Backbone as JSON Lines, residues from 0, in Angstrom:
{"i":0,"aa":"M","n":[0.82,-1.13,0.15],"ca":[-0.06,-0.01,0.03],"c":[0.94,1.22,-0.22]}
{"i":1,"aa":"S","n":[0.63,2.18,-0.84],"ca":[1.52,3.38,-1.0],"c":[1.2,4.31,0.18]}
{"i":2,"aa":"A","n":[1.86,5.13,0.39],"ca":[1.72,6.15,1.35],"c":[0.85,7.37,0.81]}
{"i":3,"aa":"P","n":[0.09,8.25,1.53],"ca":[-0.67,9.12,1.23],"c":[-0.07,10.07,0.06]}
{"i":4,"aa":"K","n":[-1.01,10.65,-0.66],"ca":[-0.42,11.63,-1.54],"c":[0.41,12.82,-0.76]}
{"i":5,"aa":"L","n":[1.2,13.38,-1.24],"ca":[1.98,14.53,-0.78],"c":[1.14,15.56,-0.28]}
{"i":6,"aa":"S","n":[0.24,15.97,-1.36],"ca":[-0.86,17.09,-0.98],"c":[-1.52,16.79,0.28]}
{"i":7,"aa":"R","n":[-1.94,15.34,0.38],"ca":[-2.83,14.97,1.52],"c":[-2.13,15.0,2.84]}
{"i":8,"aa":"R","n":[-0.73,14.63,2.75],"ca":[0.33,14.82,3.7],"c":[0.46,16.23,4.31]}
{"i":9,"aa":"I","n":[0.53,17.17,3.21],"ca":[0.62,18.63,3.54],"c":[-0.58,18.97,4.45]}
{"i":10,"aa":"R","n":[-1.87,18.73,3.59],"ca":[-3.07,19.17,4.19],"c":[-3.34,18.4,5.74]}
{"i":11,"aa":"D","n":[-2.87,17.25,5.99],"ca":[-2.92,16.63,7.23],"c":[-1.98,17.19,8.24]}
{"i":12,"aa":"A","n":[-0.96,17.92,7.77],"ca":[-0.05,18.56,8.79],"c":[-0.85,19.6,9.36]}
{"i":13,"aa":"A","n":[-1.86,20.2,8.82],"ca":[-2.57,21.21,9.47],"c":[-1.87,22.46,9.85]}
{"i":14,"aa":"L","n":[-1.27,23.03,8.7],"ca":[-0.31,24.25,8.76],"c":[-1.25,25.2,9.04]}
{"i":15,"aa":"S","n":[-0.89,26.24,9.88],"ca":[-1.8,27.68,10.04],"c":[-1.15,28.48,8.66]}
{"i":16,"aa":"D","n":[-2.03,29.3,8.57],"ca":[-2.28,30.32,7.3],"c":[-0.69,30.63,6.98]}
{"i":17,"aa":"E","n":[0.02,31.21,8.29],"ca":[1.16,31.98,8.11],"c":[2.26,30.96,7.78]}
{"i":18,"aa":"V","n":[2.19,29.73,8.24],"ca":[3.23,28.71,7.87],"c":[2.96,28.1,6.52]}
{"i":19,"aa":"T","n":[1.75,28.11,6.05],"ca":[1.51,27.61,4.65],"c":[1.87,28.79,3.77]}
{"i":20,"aa":"R","n":[1.94,30.0,4.04],"ca":[2.36,31.11,3.25],"c":[4.18,30.83,3.21]}
{"i":21,"aa":"A","n":[4.78,30.47,4.29],"ca":[6.29,30.45,4.44],"c":[6.39,28.83,3.4]}
{"i":22,"aa":"F","n":[5.63,27.86,3.43],"ca":[5.92,26.81,2.9],"c":[5.73,27.3,1.25]}
{"i":23,"aa":"A","n":[4.9,27.96,0.95],"ca":[4.57,28.18,-0.35],"c":[5.74,29.2,-0.86]}
{"i":24,"aa":"L","n":[6.33,30.13,-0.03],"ca":[7.21,30.92,-0.57],"c":[8.69,30.02,-0.79]}
{"i":25,"aa":"G","n":[8.92,29.27,0.2],"ca":[9.96,28.33,0.21],"c":[9.87,27.41,-1.25]}
{"i":26,"aa":"L","n":[8.86,26.97,-1.57],"ca":[8.46,26.06,-2.8],"c":[8.91,27.04,-4.05]}
{"i":27,"aa":"R","n":[8.22,28.44,-3.86],"ca":[8.7,29.08,-5.08],"c":[9.9,29.7,-5.39]}
{"i":28,"aa":"E","n":[10.57,29.76,-4.31],"ca":[12.26,30.14,-4.3],"c":[13.12,28.82,-4.97]}
{"i":29,"aa":"V","n":[12.67,27.75,-4.91],"ca":[13.26,26.55,-5.48],"c":[13.31,26.44,-6.99]}
{"i":30,"aa":"I","n":[12.24,27.31,-7.71],"ca":[12.1,27.34,-8.94],"c":[13.24,28.48,-9.59]}
{"i":31,"aa":"V","n":[14.02,27.86,-10.65],"ca":[15.01,28.34,-11.1],"c":[14.78,28.55,-12.57]}
{"i":32,"aa":"G","n":[15.23,29.93,-13.07],"ca":[14.9,30.1,-14.62],"c":[13.69,31.17,-14.72]}
{"i":33,"aa":"P","n":[13.38,31.13,-15.93],"ca":[12.38,32.01,-16.28],"c":[10.98,31.05,-15.85]}
{"i":34,"aa":"V","n":[9.96,31.76,-15.33],"ca":[8.76,31.3,-14.94],"c":[7.39,31.89,-15.69]}
{"i":35,"aa":"T","n":[6.71,31.2,-16.28],"ca":[5.39,31.74,-16.76],"c":[4.31,31.27,-16.09]}
{"i":36,"aa":"P","n":[3.1,32.06,-16.07],"ca":[1.97,31.55,-15.49],"c":[1.34,30.43,-15.58]}
{"i":37,"aa":"Q","n":[1.83,29.39,-16.75],"ca":[1.5,28.09,-17.24],"c":[2.73,27.1,-16.49]}
{"i":38,"aa":"D","n":[3.68,27.61,-15.65],"ca":[4.71,26.78,-15.59],"c":[4.15,25.76,-14.67]}
{"i":39,"aa":"E","n":[4.6,24.45,-15.14],"ca":[3.94,23.11,-14.52],"c":[4.36,23.04,-12.91]}
{"i":40,"aa":"R","n":[5.74,23.8,-12.56],"ca":[6.33,24.24,-11.0],"c":[5.31,24.81,-10.27]}
{"i":41,"aa":"L","n":[4.7,25.98,-10.93],"ca":[3.79,26.64,-9.99],"c":[2.54,26.23,-10.03]}
{"i":42,"aa":"R","n":[1.79,25.38,-11.14],"ca":[0.66,24.7,-10.93],"c":[0.73,23.37,-9.94]}
{"i":43,"aa":"L","n":[1.85,22.87,-9.77],"ca":[2.43,21.82,-8.75],"c":[2.16,22.32,-7.34]}
{"i":44,"aa":"I","n":[2.63,23.32,-7.37],"ca":[2.49,24.08,-5.91],"c":[1.06,24.37,-5.6]}
{"i":45,"aa":"E","n":[0.45,24.81,-6.55],"ca":[-1.09,25.09,-6.13],"c":[-1.46,23.77,-5.89]}
{"i":46,"aa":"R","n":[-1.29,22.81,-6.57],"ca":[-1.97,21.37,-6.22],"c":[-1.57,20.86,-4.82]}
{"i":47,"aa":"L","n":[-0.2,21.16,-4.52],"ca":[0.12,20.52,-3.16],"c":[-0.47,21.23,-2.17]}
{"i":48,"aa":"L","n":[-0.53,22.65,-2.02],"ca":[-1.03,23.41,-1.04],"c":[-2.63,24.02,-1.2]}
{"i":49,"aa":"G","n":[-3.16,23.89,-2.35],"ca":[-4.42,24.4,-2.7],"c":[-4.23,26.06,-2.47]}
{"i":50,"aa":"P","n":[-5.45,26.54,-2.31],"ca":[-5.37,27.95,-2.26],"c":[-4.34,28.53,-1.16]}
{"i":51,"aa":"V","n":[-3.53,29.59,-1.19],"ca":[-2.72,29.99,-0.25],"c":[-3.31,31.41,0.3]}
{"i":52,"aa":"P","n":[-4.02,31.47,1.3],"ca":[-4.43,32.76,1.92],"c":[-3.44,33.78,1.8]}
{"i":53,"aa":"A","n":[-3.84,35.14,1.61],"ca":[-2.96,36.26,1.69],"c":[-2.67,36.87,3.1]}
{"i":54,"aa":"G","n":[-1.34,37.23,3.21],"ca":[-1.1,37.71,4.59],"c":[0.29,37.55,4.69]}
{"i":55,"aa":"D","n":[0.95,37.87,5.7],"ca":[2.28,37.51,6.09],"c":[2.72,36.21,6.18]}
{"i":56,"aa":"E","n":[3.84,35.91,5.91],"ca":[4.11,34.35,6.21],"c":[5.03,34.42,7.65]}
{"i":57,"aa":"A","n":[4.98,33.06,7.99],"ca":[5.83,32.66,9.05],"c":[7.17,32.86,8.91]}
{"i":58,"aa":"P","n":[8.19,33.08,9.94],"ca":[9.53,32.8,9.64],"c":[9.81,31.55,8.94]}
{"i":59,"aa":"F","n":[10.94,31.59,8.3],"ca":[11.37,29.98,7.82],"c":[11.43,29.09,8.76]}
{"i":60,"aa":"E","n":[11.94,29.48,9.98],"ca":[12.01,28.43,10.92],"c":[10.75,27.96,11.37]}
{"i":61,"aa":"A","n":[9.72,28.49,11.07],"ca":[8.34,27.78,11.6],"c":[8.32,26.39,10.81]}
{"i":62,"aa":"L","n":[8.91,26.23,9.66],"ca":[8.84,24.94,9.13],"c":[9.63,23.92,9.67]}
{"i":63,"aa":"W","n":[10.46,24.28,10.59],"ca":[11.07,23.27,11.21],"c":[10.49,21.82,11.69]}
{"i":64,"aa":"P","n":[9.41,21.95,12.38],"ca":[8.57,20.73,12.58],"c":[8.12,19.97,11.22]}
{"i":65,"aa":"H","n":[8.25,20.33,10.35],"ca":[7.63,20.05,8.93],"c":[8.88,19.79,7.99]}
{"i":66,"aa":"A","n":[10.12,19.88,8.28],"ca":[11.23,19.72,7.62],"c":[11.36,18.7,6.42]}
{"i":67,"aa":"E","n":[11.07,17.14,6.83],"ca":[11.15,16.4,5.8],"c":[9.7,16.62,4.68]}
{"i":68,"aa":"L","n":[8.7,17.01,5.38],"ca":[7.68,17.3,4.64],"c":[7.93,18.31,3.52]}
{"i":69,"aa":"F","n":[8.36,19.55,3.82],"ca":[8.83,20.71,3.03],"c":[9.75,20.25,2.12]}
{"i":70,"aa":"L","n":[10.88,19.58,2.53],"ca":[11.84,19.25,1.73],"c":[11.52,18.17,0.54]}
{"i":71,"aa":"T","n":[10.47,17.35,0.99],"ca":[10.01,16.41,0.06],"c":[9.34,17.2,-1.27]}
{"i":72,"aa":"A","n":[8.57,18.15,-0.68],"ca":[7.73,19.24,-1.74],"c":[8.71,19.74,-2.32]}
{"i":73,"aa":"A","n":[9.76,20.42,-1.8],"ca":[10.78,21.08,-2.53],"c":[11.51,20.29,-3.7]}
{"i":74,"aa":"L","n":[11.76,19.17,-3.28],"ca":[12.74,18.36,-4.33],"c":[11.37,17.91,-5.36]}
{"i":75,"aa":"T","n":[10.41,17.69,-5.15],"ca":[9.13,17.27,-5.97],"c":[9.04,18.48,-6.82]}
{"i":76,"aa":"V","n":[8.96,19.67,-6.56],"ca":[8.76,21.09,-7.34],"c":[9.98,21.15,-8.02]}
{"i":77,"aa":"A","n":[11.18,20.95,-7.8],"ca":[12.36,21.21,-8.07],"c":[12.6,20.35,-9.62]}
{"i":78,"aa":"V","n":[12.04,18.91,-9.51],"ca":[12.33,18.27,-10.54],"c":[10.95,18.2,-11.62]}
{"i":79,"aa":"A","n":[10.12,18.99,-11.23],"ca":[8.79,18.64,-11.9],"c":[9.02,19.03,-13.5]}
{"i":80,"aa":"D","n":[9.8,20.03,-13.82],"ca":[10.14,20.42,-14.86],"c":[11.12,19.34,-15.68]}
{"i":81,"aa":"G","n":[11.42,18.15,-15.16],"ca":[12.35,17.46,-15.61],"c":[13.78,17.23,-15.48]}
{"i":82,"aa":"H","n":[14.14,18.42,-14.63],"ca":[15.43,18.76,-14.5],"c":[15.65,19.04,-13.06]}
{"i":83,"aa":"Y","n":[16.91,18.61,-12.62],"ca":[17.25,19.14,-11.17],"c":[18.88,19.75,-11.45]}
{"i":84,"aa":"V","n":[18.68,21.0,-11.54],"ca":[19.85,21.75,-11.88],"c":[20.48,22.17,-10.42]}
{"i":85,"aa":"V","n":[21.78,22.66,-10.68],"ca":[22.69,22.84,-9.68],"c":[22.09,24.04,-8.82]}
{"i":86,"aa":"E","n":[21.69,24.99,-9.53],"ca":[21.07,26.18,-8.57],"c":[19.96,25.7,-7.53]}
{"i":87,"aa":"E","n":[19.07,24.75,-8.38],"ca":[18.02,24.08,-7.44],"c":[18.66,23.04,-6.27]}
{"i":88,"aa":"A","n":[19.46,22.46,-6.77],"ca":[19.9,21.64,-5.62],"c":[20.58,22.44,-4.44]}
{"i":89,"aa":"R","n":[21.32,23.38,-4.73],"ca":[21.73,24.36,-3.9],"c":[20.5,25.04,-3.05]}
{"i":90,"aa":"K","n":[19.77,25.38,-3.7],"ca":[18.55,25.87,-2.56],"c":[18.01,24.88,-1.8]}
{"i":91,"aa":"V","n":[17.85,23.62,-2.4],"ca":[17.3,22.8,-1.45],"c":[18.26,22.5,-0.44]}
{"i":92,"aa":"S","n":[19.46,22.25,-0.54],"ca":[20.54,22.09,0.3],"c":[20.68,23.12,1.45]}
{"i":93,"aa":"D","n":[20.54,24.36,1.25],"ca":[20.45,25.48,2.08],"c":[19.31,25.3,2.93]}
{"i":94,"aa":"F","n":[18.15,24.82,2.25],"ca":[17.04,24.82,3.11],"c":[17.15,23.53,4.05]}
{"i":95,"aa":"A","n":[17.78,22.58,3.63],"ca":[17.74,21.25,4.44],"c":[18.65,21.91,5.67]}
{"i":96,"aa":"H","n":[19.87,22.61,5.33],"ca":[20.77,22.93,6.32],"c":[20.2,24.03,7.39]}
{"i":97,"aa":"R","n":[19.25,24.72,6.93],"ca":[18.52,25.79,7.79],"c":[17.67,24.78,8.74]}
{"i":98,"aa":"L","n":[17.18,23.75,8.09],"ca":[16.17,22.94,9.17],"c":[16.61,21.97,9.73]}
{"i":99,"aa":"G","n":[18.06,21.8,9.76],"ca":[18.83,21.02,10.59],"c":[19.22,19.55,10.11]}
{"i":100,"aa":"L","n":[18.99,19.34,8.81],"ca":[19.36,18.08,8.37],"c":[20.69,18.29,8.02]}
{"i":101,"aa":"S","n":[21.62,16.93,8.14],"ca":[22.97,16.71,7.55],"c":[22.86,16.56,6.12]}
{"i":102,"aa":"A","n":[23.87,16.49,5.58],"ca":[24.24,16.34,4.13],"c":[23.7,14.79,3.81]}
{"i":103,"aa":"R","n":[23.96,14.04,4.7],"ca":[23.81,12.67,4.52],"c":[22.33,12.26,4.71]}
{"i":104,"aa":"Q","n":[21.41,13.06,5.34],"ca":[20.06,12.94,5.56],"c":[19.32,13.36,4.21]}
{"i":105,"aa":"L","n":[20.06,14.69,3.9],"ca":[19.42,15.25,2.5],"c":[19.66,14.13,1.22]}
{"i":106,"aa":"S","n":[20.72,13.69,1.18],"ca":[21.05,12.86,0.23],"c":[20.34,11.58,0.0]}
{"i":107,"aa":"Q","n":[19.7,10.91,1.33],"ca":[18.93,9.7,1.49],"c":[17.36,10.31,1.16]}
{"i":108,"aa":"L","n":[17.03,11.55,1.6],"ca":[15.75,11.94,1.21],"c":[15.52,12.21,-0.43]}
{"i":109,"aa":"E","n":[16.59,12.64,-1.11],"ca":[16.96,12.86,-2.58],"c":[16.62,11.49,-3.19]}
{"i":110,"aa":"A","n":[17.59,10.56,-2.64],"ca":[17.17,9.21,-3.17],"c":[15.82,8.64,-3.18]}
{"i":111,"aa":"K","n":[15.17,8.92,-1.97],"ca":[14.05,8.11,-1.79],"c":[12.99,8.92,-2.74]}
{"i":112,"aa":"V","n":[13.03,10.32,-2.8],"ca":[11.91,11.14,-3.52],"c":[12.27,10.73,-5.3]}
{"i":113,"aa":"F","n":[13.5,10.94,-5.54],"ca":[13.79,10.49,-6.94],"c":[13.36,9.12,-7.34]}
{"i":114,"aa":"A","n":[13.82,8.16,-6.3],"ca":[13.5,6.45,-6.74],"c":[12.03,6.42,-6.81]}
{"i":115,"aa":"E","n":[10.99,7.05,-6.22],"ca":[9.6,7.06,-6.21],"c":[9.26,7.59,-7.51]}
{"i":116,"aa":"I","n":[9.68,8.76,-7.76],"ca":[9.29,9.28,-9.17],"c":[9.64,8.42,-10.19]}
{"i":117,"aa":"R","n":[11.04,7.92,-10.27],"ca":[11.21,7.04,-11.34],"c":[10.39,5.77,-11.27]}
{"i":118,"aa":"A","n":[10.33,5.24,-10.32],"ca":[9.46,4.0,-10.17],"c":[7.83,4.31,-10.74]}
{"i":119,"aa":"R","n":[7.19,5.55,-10.42],"ca":[6.1,5.8,-11.05],"c":[6.15,5.79,-12.59]}
{"i":120,"aa":"G","n":[7.3,6.46,-13.08],"ca":[7.41,6.66,-14.33],"c":[7.51,5.41,-15.25]}
{"i":121,"aa":"A","n":[8.4,4.44,-14.44],"ca":[8.5,3.15,-15.28],"c":[7.21,2.53,-15.11]}
{"i":122,"aa":"A","n":[6.28,2.53,-14.12],"ca":[5.08,1.71,-14.2],"c":[4.04,2.39,-15.29]}
{"i":123,"aa":"R","n":[4.3,3.75,-15.22],"ca":[3.32,4.41,-16.39],"c":[3.94,3.8,-18.01]}
{"i":124,"aa":"M","n":[5.3,3.74,-18.15],"ca":[5.92,3.32,-19.25],"c":[5.48,1.74,-19.72]}
{"i":125,"aa":"A","n":[5.56,0.84,-18.43],"ca":[4.96,-0.3,-18.68],"c":[3.44,-0.38,-18.85]}
{"i":126,"aa":"S","n":[2.9,0.48,-18.37],"ca":[1.47,0.5,-18.53],"c":[1.15,0.97,-20.14]}
{"i":127,"aa":"G","n":[1.81,1.71,-20.79],"ca":[1.77,1.79,-22.07],"c":[1.43,3.23,-22.07]}
{"i":128,"aa":"K","n":[1.19,4.03,-20.92],"ca":[0.7,5.32,-21.08],"c":[1.91,6.55,-21.23]}
{"i":129,"aa":"G","n":[3.08,6.17,-21.0],"ca":[4.17,6.76,-21.46],"c":[4.54,8.09,-20.54]}
{"i":130,"aa":"L","n":[5.45,8.79,-20.93],"ca":[5.91,10.11,-20.33],"c":[6.25,11.16,-21.23]}
{"i":131,"aa":"N","n":[5.71,12.36,-20.93],"ca":[6.35,13.4,-22.04],"c":[7.84,13.78,-21.14]}
{"i":132,"aa":"H","n":[7.83,13.9,-20.04],"ca":[9.21,14.16,-19.33],"c":[8.99,13.44,-17.84]}
{"i":133,"aa":"L","n":[10.0,13.93,-17.1],"ca":[10.45,12.85,-15.97],"c":[8.79,12.92,-15.37]}
{"i":134,"aa":"T","n":[8.31,14.07,-15.0],"ca":[6.99,13.95,-14.16],"c":[5.57,14.11,-14.94]}
{"i":135,"aa":"A","n":[5.68,14.34,-16.2],"ca":[4.69,14.93,-16.97],"c":[3.38,13.81,-16.72]}
{"i":136,"aa":"D","n":[3.29,12.62,-16.74],"ca":[2.2,11.75,-16.58],"c":[2.54,10.99,-15.17]}
{"i":137,"aa":"V","n":[3.31,11.36,-14.21],"ca":[3.31,10.66,-12.82],"c":[2.56,11.75,-12.15]}
{"i":138,"aa":"D","n":[2.14,11.2,-10.98],"ca":[1.5,12.17,-9.83],"c":[2.53,12.3,-8.99]}
{"i":139,"aa":"P","n":[3.44,13.53,-8.92],"ca":[4.31,13.79,-8.22],"c":[4.29,14.01,-6.95]}
{"i":140,"aa":"T","n":[2.84,14.23,-6.35],"ca":[2.27,14.41,-5.23],"c":[2.27,13.26,-4.23]}
{"i":141,"aa":"E","n":[2.29,12.1,-5.02],"ca":[2.12,11.04,-4.18],"c":[3.72,10.67,-3.4]}
{"i":142,"aa":"A","n":[3.64,10.34,-2.11],"ca":[4.72,10.29,-1.25],"c":[5.22,8.76,-1.43]}
{"i":143,"aa":"P","n":[6.56,8.6,-1.45],"ca":[6.93,7.33,-1.45],"c":[6.58,6.42,-0.2]}
{"i":144,"aa":"D","n":[6.33,4.94,-0.37],"ca":[6.08,4.2,0.48],"c":[7.3,3.76,1.24]}
{"i":145,"aa":"L","n":[8.15,4.51,1.88],"ca":[9.56,4.22,2.5],"c":[9.56,5.0,3.81]}
{"i":146,"aa":"P","n":[10.54,4.3,4.64],"ca":[10.48,4.99,6.07],"c":[10.93,6.44,5.95]}
{"i":147,"aa":"P","n":[10.63,7.02,7.02],"ca":[11.15,8.38,7.14],"c":[12.57,8.61,7.42]}
{"i":148,"aa":"I","n":[13.21,9.74,6.5],"ca":[14.79,9.91,6.84],"c":[15.0,10.31,8.21]}
{"i":149,"aa":"L","n":[14.5,11.2,8.95],"ca":[14.38,11.81,10.11],"c":[13.93,10.89,11.24]}
{"i":150,"aa":"P","n":[14.78,10.58,12.24],"ca":[14.34,9.82,13.26],"c":[13.13,10.21,14.14]}
{"i":151,"aa":"E","n":[12.08,9.46,14.53],"ca":[10.74,9.99,15.05],"c":[11.27,10.67,16.37]}
{"i":152,"aa":"H","n":[12.38,10.39,17.12],"ca":[12.64,11.03,18.29],"c":[14.13,11.38,18.04]}
{"i":153,"aa":"D","n":[14.45,12.78,17.54],"ca":[15.92,13.02,17.46],"c":[16.1,13.96,18.78]}
{"i":154,"aa":"D","n":[17.66,14.41,18.82],"ca":[18.01,15.37,19.72],"c":[18.18,16.68,19.34]}
{"i":155,"aa":"R","n":[17.64,16.71,17.85],"ca":[17.93,18.38,17.62],"c":[17.07,19.33,18.34]}
{"i":156,"aa":"T","n":[17.7,20.45,18.54],"ca":[16.92,21.38,19.23],"c":[16.58,22.56,18.15]}
{"i":157,"aa":"E","n":[15.37,23.02,18.51],"ca":[14.74,24.26,17.43],"c":[15.78,25.35,17.72]}
{"i":158,"aa":"P","n":[15.99,26.12,16.35],"ca":[16.74,27.36,16.63],"c":[15.84,28.47,17.45]}
{"i":159,"aa":"A","n":[16.66,29.26,18.19],"ca":[16.14,30.17,19.19],"c":[15.49,31.29,18.34]}
């Protein structure tokens, strides 16, 4: 049985409006290069978060309790156009560092997210539905059915 869709996991996290806005802002910061209103990555953010209410966002550190969820979404958005360029990887790495993940933990999370996207793509190809690019016909909002990267009870302390 697969894990719930990423959009459902985000919704189930019951983020406050301020944290939702910080989440959305962070996801938009991952996008590199020219962006049009029809950009698949922007549409993916909308599908993941639903309508984002207007107002001020929480500080980035408010995403600390949702680090793995946010980074999973950031990685998914970063590759939605079929590419994961150096600038996107640096931004995701910066986010991971700010949220207390080690390089090893981020590497494991990247492997988990990318493996799931590849597996879904392979399943689509095997079914004859094909792919236009890496995530075109794949539902990238589905979370992988793998154990979490972060330990349930870790000794990290929240930033002051």
